[in-house]
TORNU-640189 format. One record per atom (N, C-alpha, C, O): atom name; residue number from 1; residue in one letter; z, y, x. Coordinates in nm, 2 decimals, padded with zeros to 4 digits. Each point is the difference from the previous one (the first is absolute). Example, Ala and Ser with C-alpha at 12.3 -4.5 7.8 and 13.67 -1.06 7.14 Angstrom:
# TORNU-640189
 name resi resn     zz     yy     xx
    N    1    A  00.78 -00.57  01.32
   CA    1    A  00.00  00.12 -00.09
    C    1    A  00.00  00.12  00.09
    O    1    A  00.07  00.00  00.10
    N    2    S -00.14  00.11 -00.14
   CA    2    S  00.00  00.11  00.09
    C    2    S  00.08  00.11 -00.08
    O    2    S  00.01  00.11  00.05
This chain:
# TORNU-640189
 name resi resn     zz     yy     xx
    N    1    M -02.30 -00.10  03.75
   CA    1    M  00.08  00.06  00.03
    C    1    M  00.13 -00.10  00.08
    O    1    M  00.06  00.03  00.10
    N    2    L -00.04 -00.12 -00.15
   CA    2    L  00.03 -00.12  00.09
    C    2    L  00.02 -00.06  00.16
    O    2    L  00.08 -00.02  00.08
    N    3    Q -00.20  00.01 -00.10
   CA    3    Q -00.12  00.03  00.17
    C    3    Q  00.07  00.10  00.10
    O    3    Q  00.06 -00.05  00.09
    N    4    L -00.07  00.18 -00.11
   CA    4    L  00.05  00.16  00.04
    C    4    L  00.12 -00.03  00.02
    O    4    L  00.04  00.00  00.11
    N    5    A  00.07 -00.03 -00.22
   CA    5    A  00.14 -00.06  00.06
    C    5    A  00.01 -00.10  00.07
    O    5    A  00.11  00.01  00.05
    N    6    T -00.16 -00.10 -00.03
   CA    6    T  00.03 -00.05  00.10
    C    6    T -00.07 -00.01  00.07
    O    6    T  00.02 -00.12  00.04
    N    7    Q -00.15  00.18  00.07
   CA    7    Q -00.03  00.09  00.12
    C    7    Q  00.10  00.14  00.01
    O    7    Q  00.01  00.08  00.09
    N    8    H  00.04 -00.08 -00.20
   CA    8    H  00.12  00.12  00.10
    C    8    H  00.11 -00.02  00.02
    O    8    H  00.08  00.08  00.05
    N    9    R -00.05 -00.25 -00.09
   CA    9    R  00.13 -00.05  00.00
    C    9    R -00.05 -00.08  00.17
    O    9    R  00.08 -00.02  00.09
    N   10    Q -00.22  00.00 -00.08
   CA   10    Q -00.01 -00.05  00.14
    C   10    Q  00.02  00.08  00.12
    O   10    Q  00.06 -00.02  00.11
    N   11    M -00.13  00.13 -00.14
   CA   11    M  00.04  00.13  00.07
    C   11    M  00.15  00.04  00.04
    O   11    M  00.02 -00.01  00.12
    N   12    M  00.08  00.04 -00.20
   CA   12    M  00.07  00.02  00.00
    C   12    M  00.08 -00.11  00.12
    O   12    M  00.07  00.04  00.10
    N   13    L -00.10 -00.13 -00.13
   CA   13    L  00.07 -00.14  00.09
    C   13    L -00.02  00.04  00.07
    O   13    L  00.07  00.08  00.07
    N   14    A -00.22 -00.12 -00.03
   CA   14    A -00.04  00.03  00.16
    C   14    A  00.02  00.12  00.05
    O   14    A -00.02 -00.02  00.12
    N   15    L  00.06  00.15 -00.12
   CA   15    L  00.06  00.14  00.01
    C   15    L  00.13 -00.08  00.01
    O   15    L -00.02 -00.04  00.12
    N   16    N  00.15 -00.03 -00.15
   CA   16    N  00.13  00.02  00.03
    C   16    N  00.00 -00.08  00.09
    O   16    N  00.09  00.02  00.08
    N   17    S -00.18 -00.14 -00.04
   CA   17    S  00.01 -00.06  00.11
    C   17    S -00.06  00.01  00.12
    O   17    S  00.01 -00.08  00.10
    N   18    F -00.11  00.25 -00.13
   CA   18    F -00.04  00.03  00.14
    C   18    F  00.14  00.15  00.04
    O   18    F  00.02  00.05  00.11
    N   19    H  00.04 -00.04 -00.22
   CA   19    H  00.12  00.08  00.01
    C   19    H  00.14 -00.10  00.08
    O   19    H  00.08  00.00  00.10
    N   20    A -00.10 -00.07 -00.18
   CA   20    A  00.12 -00.15  00.04
    C   20    A  00.00 -00.01  00.15
    O   20    A  00.11  00.02  00.05
    N   21    I -00.21 -00.06  00.06
   CA   21    I -00.03 -00.08  00.07
    C   21    I -00.04  00.14  00.09
    O   21    I -00.06  00.09 -00.04
    N   22    G  00.13 -00.10  00.18
   CA   22    G -00.08  00.08  00.09
    C   22    G  00.03 -00.07  00.14
    O   22    G  00.00 -00.12  00.03
    N   23    M  00.04  00.22  00.03
   CA   23    M  00.06  00.01  00.19
    C   23    M  00.08 -00.09  00.00
    O   23    M -00.02 -00.11  00.05
    N   24    T  00.10  00.14 -00.12
   CA   24    T  00.16 -00.03  00.01
    C   24    T  00.03 -00.17 -00.02
    O   24    T  00.09 -00.07  00.06
    N   25    D -00.19  00.03 -00.16
   CA   25    D -00.02 -00.14 -00.06
    C   25    D -00.05 -00.10  00.08
    O   25    D  00.03 -00.12 -00.02
    N   26    I -00.11  00.17  00.11
   CA   26    I -00.09 -00.09  00.07
    C   26    I  00.11 -00.02  00.19
    O   26    I  00.09  00.07  00.04
    N   27    A -00.14 -00.19  00.02
   CA   27    A  00.05 -00.03  00.13
    C   27    A -00.03  00.17  00.06
    O   27    A -00.09  00.08 -00.03
    N   28    P  00.19 -00.08  00.13
   CA   28    P  00.01  00.18  00.11
    C   28    P -00.08 -00.04  00.11
    O   28    P -00.01  00.08  00.09
    N   29    D -00.06 -00.21 -00.06
   CA   29    D -00.03  00.00  00.14
    C   29    D -00.17 -00.03 -00.04
    O   29    D -00.08  00.03  00.08
    N   30    L  00.03 -00.08 -00.18
   CA   30    L -00.13  00.03 -00.04
    C   30    L -00.08  00.15  00.04
    O   30    L  00.03  00.12 -00.02
    N   31    K -00.15 -00.20  00.08
   CA   31    K -00.11  00.13  00.04
    C   31    K -00.14 -00.01 -00.07
    O   31    K -00.05 -00.09 -00.07
    N   32    G  00.01  00.24  00.11
   CA   32    G -00.17 -00.03 -00.09
    C   32    G -00.02 -00.01 -00.09
    O   32    G  00.05  00.08 -00.08
    N   33    P -00.15 -00.21  00.01
   CA   33    P -00.04 -00.05 -00.09
    C   33    P  00.09 -00.13 -00.10
    O   33    P -00.02 -00.06 -00.11
    N   34    A  00.15  00.05  00.24
   CA   34    A  00.08 -00.08 -00.08
    C   34    A  00.05  00.06 -00.05
    O   34    A  00.06 -00.05 -00.10
    N   35    I -00.03  00.20  00.11
   CA   35    I  00.09  00.06 -00.08
    C   35    I -00.08 -00.02 -00.16
    O   35    I  00.05 -00.08 -00.09
    N   36    G -00.15  00.14  00.07
   CA   36    G -00.04  00.07 -00.16
    C   36    G -00.02 -00.15 -00.05
    O   36    G  00.03 -00.01 -00.12
    N   37    T -00.08 -00.12  00.18
   CA   37    T  00.02 -00.15 -00.04
    C   37    T  00.11 -00.02 -00.04
    O   37    T -00.01 -00.09 -00.08
    N   38    A  00.13  00.12  00.11
   CA   38    A  00.15 -00.06  00.01
    C   38    A  00.02  00.15 -00.11
    O   38    A  00.11 -00.01 -00.06
    N   39    L -00.13  00.05  00.05
   CA   39    L -00.04  00.14 -00.16
    C   39    L -00.02 -00.08 -00.13
    O   39    L  00.05 -00.04 -00.10
    N   40    R -00.19  00.04  00.18
   CA   40    R -00.11 -00.09 -00.17
    C   40    R  00.10 -00.12  00.01
    O   40    R  00.08  00.04 -00.09
    N   41    Q -00.03 -00.15  00.13
   CA   41    Q  00.03 -00.10 -00.02
    C   41    Q  00.18  00.00 -00.09
    O   41    Q  00.06 -00.09 -00.07
    N   42    S -00.02  00.21  00.11
   CA   42    S  00.15 -00.01 -00.06
    C   42    S -00.01  00.13 -00.14
    O   42    S  00.09  00.00 -00.08
    N   43    R -00.19  00.09  00.08
   CA   43    R -00.05  00.05 -00.15
    C   43    R -00.08 -00.14 -00.09
    O   43    R  00.00  00.01 -00.12
    N   44    I -00.07 -00.13  00.21
   CA   44    I -00.04 -00.09 -00.12
    C   44    I  00.08 -00.05 -00.03
    O   44    I -00.03 -00.05 -00.11
    N   45    E  00.16  00.02  00.15
   CA   45    E  00.09 -00.11 -00.02
    C   45    E  00.08  00.08 -00.15
    O   45    E  00.03 -00.06 -00.11
    N   46    H -00.01  00.20  00.15
   CA   46    H  00.08  00.07 -00.09
    C   46    H -00.08  00.04 -00.14
    O   46    H  00.05  00.05 -00.10
    N   47    L -00.15 -00.09  00.11
   CA   47    L -00.05  00.05 -00.12
    C   47    L -00.02 -00.19 -00.07
    O   47    L  00.00  00.00 -00.12
    N   48    Q -00.02 -00.10  00.16
   CA   48    Q  00.06 -00.16 -00.02
    C   48    Q  00.08  00.05 -00.05
    O   48    Q -00.02  00.04 -00.12
    N   49    A  00.15  00.00  00.18
   CA   49    A  00.11 -00.03 -00.07
    C   49    A  00.06  00.09 -00.17
    O   49    A  00.10 -00.01 -00.07
    N   50    Q -00.22  00.09  00.07
   CA   50    Q  00.00  00.11 -00.08
    C   50    Q -00.03 -00.04 -00.11
    O   50    Q  00.04  00.04 -00.11
    N   51    E -00.15 -00.15  00.13
   CA   51    E -00.10 -00.04 -00.13
    C   51    E  00.13 -00.11 -00.03
    O   51    E -00.01 -00.08 -00.09
């Protein structure tokens, strides 16, 4: 049960980070794959700050 609760918390943190970081949170001049890279990095940093 503890493992399930831990997994649920990790999933909720990941979802919250996905919703918390959007296009308005990255540099507006990015193009193509750089957009995805910047979003992913910002979401990782947001997740790490939550732990």
